[in-house]
C-alpha positions in Angstrom: 128.1 68.2 214.8 129.8 69.5 211.7 128.4 72.1 209.3 127.9 69.7 206.4 125.9 67.4 208.6 123.7 70.4 209.8 123.0 71.4 206.2 122.1 67.8 205.2 119.6 67.7 208.1 118.1 71.0 207.1 117.6 69.8 203.5 116.1 66.5 204.5 113.6 68.1 206.9 110.1 68.5 205.6 109.3 72.1 205.8 105.8 73.5 205.9 104.8 76.4 203.8 104.6 78.7 206.8 108.1 77.7 207.9 109.5 78.4 204.4 107.8 81.8 204.3 109.4 82.6 207.7 112.8 81.5 206.5 112.5 83.6 203.3 111.3 86.6 205.3 114.1 86.3 207.8 116.6 85.9 204.9 115.3 89.0 203.2 115.4 91.0 206.4 119.0 89.9 207.0 120.1 90.8 203.4 118.4 94.2 203.6 120.0 94.8 207.0 123.4 93.9 205.7 123.1 96.1 202.6 121.9 99.0 204.7 124.7 98.6 207.2 127.2 98.5 204.3 125.8 101.6 202.7 125.5 103.6 206.0 128.7 102.5 207.7 131.1 100.8 205.4 130.9 103.0 202.3 131.4 106.3 204.3 134.3 104.6 206.1 135.9 103.6 202.9 135.5 107.2 201.5 137.1 108.6 204.6 139.8 106.1 204.3 140.5 107.3 200.7 140.6 110.9 201.8 142.9 110.0 204.7 145.2 108.1 202.3 145.3 111.1 199.9 146.1 113.4 202.9 148.9 111.1 204.0 150.4 111.1 200.5 150.3 114.9 200.3 151.8 115.3 203.8 154.5 112.7 202.9 155.4 114.7 199.8 155.6 117.9 201.8 157.8 116.2 204.3 160.2 115.0 201.5 160.4 118.5 200.1 161.1 120.0 203.6 163.7 117.3 204.2 165.5 118.2 201.0 165.4 121.9 202.0 166.8 121.1 205.4 169.6 119.0 203.7 170.4 122.0 201.5 170.2 124.5 204.4 173.9 124.9 204.8 174.4 125.5 201.1 171.6 128.1 201.1 173.1 129.8 204.1 176.5 129.8 202.5 175.0 131.5 199.4 173.2 134.1 201.5 176.5 134.8 203.3 178.3 135.2 200.0 175.6 137.6 198.6 175.7 139.6 201.9 179.5 140.0 201.6 179.2 141.0 198.0 176.5 143.5 198.8 178.7 145.0 201.6 181.6 145.2 199.2 179.6 147.0 196.6 178.3 149.4 199.1 181.8 150.3 200.1 182.6 151.0 196.4 179.7 153.5 195.9 181.1 157.0 195.6 180.3 159.3 198.5 178.6 162.6 198.0 181.7 164.6 198.7 180.9 167.2 196.1 179.8 167.4 192.4 183.0 165.7 191.2 183.0 162.7 193.6 183.4 160.4 190.6 186.2 162.4 189.1 189.0 160.2 190.4 187.4 157.1 188.8 186.8 158.9 185.5 190.4 160.5 185.4 192.0 157.2 186.2 190.2 155.4 183.4 190.8 158.3 181.0 194.6 158.1 181.7 194.6 154.4 181.0 192.8 155.0 177.7 195.1 157.9 176.8 192.1 160.4 176.8 192.2 164.0 177.9 188.8 165.5 178.8 187.8 168.8 177.2 184.8 169.1 179.5 183.5 167.3 182.6 180.3 169.0 183.8 177.7 167.9 186.2 174.1 168.0 184.9 171.5 169.6 187.0 168.5 167.6 185.8 169.3 164.3 187.7 170.8 165.8 190.8 169.3 164.2 193.8 167.1 161.8 191.8 166.1 159.1 194.1 167.2 155.6 192.9 164.5 153.8 195.0 167.1 152.7 197.5 167.1 154.7 200.7 170.1 157.0 200.9 171.3 156.5 197.3 171.0 159.1 194.6 172.1 159.5 191.0 173.8 162.3 189.2 174.5 162.8 185.5 177.8 164.2 184.1 178.4 165.5 180.6 181.9 164.5 179.4 183.5 165.7 176.2 186.8 164.7 174.7 188.6 164.0 171.4 189.7 160.4 170.8 190.1 157.6 168.3 187.5 154.9 168.0 189.6 152.3 169.9 190.4 154.8 172.7 186.6 155.4 173.1 186.0 151.6 173.3 188.8 151.1 175.8 187.5 154.0 178.0 183.9 152.6 178.0 185.0 149.1 178.6 187.2 150.3 181.5 184.4 152.3 183.0 182.1 149.2 182.9 184.8 147.1 184.6 186.0 149.6 187.2 182.7 150.6 188.7 179.2 149.1 188.5 178.0 152.5 189.8 178.7 154.5 186.6 176.8 153.8 183.4 176.7 155.4 180.0 173.3 157.0 179.5 173.9 158.7 176.1 176.8 158.8 173.6 177.4 160.9 170.6 180.5 160.3 168.3 181.0 162.9 165.6 183.6 162.5 162.8 185.8 165.5 162.0 186.9 165.6 158.3 190.1 167.5 159.2 191.1 164.8 161.7 189.9 161.4 160.5 191.7 159.4 163.2 190.1 161.6 166.0 186.4 162.0 166.8 184.5 164.5 168.9 182.9 162.4 171.7 180.1 163.5 174.0 179.0 161.1 176.8 176.4 161.5 179.5 177.4 159.3 182.4 175.1 158.5 185.3 176.8 157.9 188.7 175.1 156.4 191.8 176.2 157.9 195.1 175.3 157.9 198.8 
């Protein structure tokens, strides 16, 4: 028998009031059972499925980020190697603490290039041994006085900056002298880093 034939037989059957009430009761029980099973089992399962899908999306994104980092690993390692070599090179350039005038060769060389003769080069006591925050490195200030023209001073300072990253100008005072308008009295305080 086919389903349409079964339905037609059910419709043509003369049902008693008791039978109809039983059918309605059974139908209500089936509908209530189905709705309860949906709310107790299916809805939580769908919520868990959403959470799982969100978790899968997050983990997939993390995986893509890590794959990109792995792909760039060689470039990152190359950059680290370059920085390490540069750091080692800079460490070799730091003047050693061979005495109070350990930066004297650098200063004299730059002064000669700028056509400057020092009137005074004196270590300052106030910064001796001041810790730079890097283990084994210290700073020392030097007072330098000389007479020079404006352009000579500029060339000297520019040369110092280019020659050594371990010497910086902390203070500068340029005083004009009316008797020698082309020459100025210059006083610098230089700070040198040393081991």
